[in-house]
N, C-alpha and C positions, 0 to 999 in steps of 0.2 A: 503495500500499499504505500502512496505517496505521502509524504511528512506533512505537506498541506492538509491533505484530508484529516490525517490524524490530529492535527492541532487545531484545524477549524472545528471538528467534532468536539473536541475537548472545551475549546473556547465557549462553544454554544451552550453546552452542558453548565459549565460553571456559572454562565450569564443568566440563564434560566433560574438555577439555585440563589443566586445572588440577587435578583430582581424579588423574588420571594421575601427575602429579607429586607430589603430596602422597602418595600411596601408596608412592612410592619412597623416602621419608625413612626412614632408619634411626633408630630410637628413641635409640641410643647417640651420635647426631650432632647431636642437637637444640640443643645450646649451641655448636656449632662455627661460627665465623665467619672470614672469609678474612683480615680486618683489624680492627683495633681500632675503626674508625670505620663497619665494616659493620654491619648487623642480623645476628643468629644466625639459624640455620636455623629455631629456633623462633620468633623474632620475624617472621621472612618467611613463615611458613605461616600463623601467626595472622593477619598483615595480609592475606595472600589471603583466607583466609577470612571476612574482616571487610569486604572491598570491597562485596559484594552489599548489604550493609546501607547503605551509602551511596547507593545507587539508591533505598531506601525512605526516608532521610531526606531525599533531593532531593525526591522527589515527594508527600510526606506533611507537609513544612514548607516555609514560605517563607523561612526564616532559622535558621540554627544558629549558635549559641555554642559555641566550643571551649574555653570555660573550664573547666577541671575533666576534659577528657578524659582517658581513660585506655585505652590500648589492650588488646585481650584479650590474655590469658598462659596459654592451655591448654598441657598438658605432653605430652597423648597425641595421638597421629595420629589415632586413632578420633575423639577429642572434637573436634579440629580438622575433621575431614571431617564431621561431624555439623553443627557450627557453619556451615560453608560451605552445606551442603545447606538447612539452616534458613532463613539468610540469602538464599540464591537462591530459594527459596518465596516467602517475603516480598517480596523485589522483584520477582518476576513478578507477584504480584497488585497491587504498587503500581503498576507500568507499565501496568497495563490502565485507562487514561485516554484520552479523546479527544484529537486532536492539540492542541487550543487549550492543553490542560492544560502540554503541553511547551513553550509560548511565556511561560508566566508566570516573572517573576523569582524567582531564589533566590540568597540573601546567607550568606555565612559571616563571622562576625565573633569576634574575640578582643580581649578588654581593651578593647572600645568600638571598635575599628580594623576597618573591612572589608577583609577579606582577598581575598574574590571578590564579585562581583555580577554576574550574566549570566543569560540565560534558561536553564530547567531543562535544555532539549534540550542545550545548549552543556555544561553542567556535567556532563551524563551522557557525552556522547561524549569531550569534551576532558579532563577531571579525573577521572572514574569508571572508565569501561570501558577506556580506554587504561591505567589503572594494572594490570590483570588480567594482559595480556601482558608489561609491563614487568617487573613484580615475577616472574612466572614465568619469565621470563628470566634474571633474577639468581639465581634456584633452579637453572636450568639450568647457569650458570658454577660454582656452588658443587658442583653434582654432578660437573662435569667435575674440578674440582679434586681432588674425594674418591674419582675413579675409579668413580663411580655412573653406570650407563647412563644416558644423557638420553633421555626420551620422545620420539617424535615429535610434533610439533605441526602447523604448516603444510605439512608435508612431511616427508619422511622424515629421520630422524636418523641420523647415522654409526653409532649404536650399534644401530639396528634395520634396517638394510639386509641 
């Protein structure tokens, strides 16, 4: 099977699960965080919506300079869902490449220092796609702490049995 088909399928699956979580966020809890060092729900939701854009950046560029990076900061759930959907559509298009494109190197730099330097496939699998379930699980913990039902993901949740 072509790499693009595997990666697009995985992305689509993760985004469907992520949308279920984002739709459960109460608007009045957007600034809530479990600890001062933790992201707020708003920051976490925006981050989840942004992650598919990293796929596009990985596939369309050979190097990314993080100088001046600013994370998105949308305040309404519907805006965040729209960003997620748009970023996902762009990511799917960017993934439609021959397997050889995934072997090309990709580099992340900041202030002249190389933070990451590896083949694009490795970036996508180890640093990008794994971020989605990681941060979605964080959101699930936030939900549990706020007594918001946690959606099922890879199997049933205690709230949906």
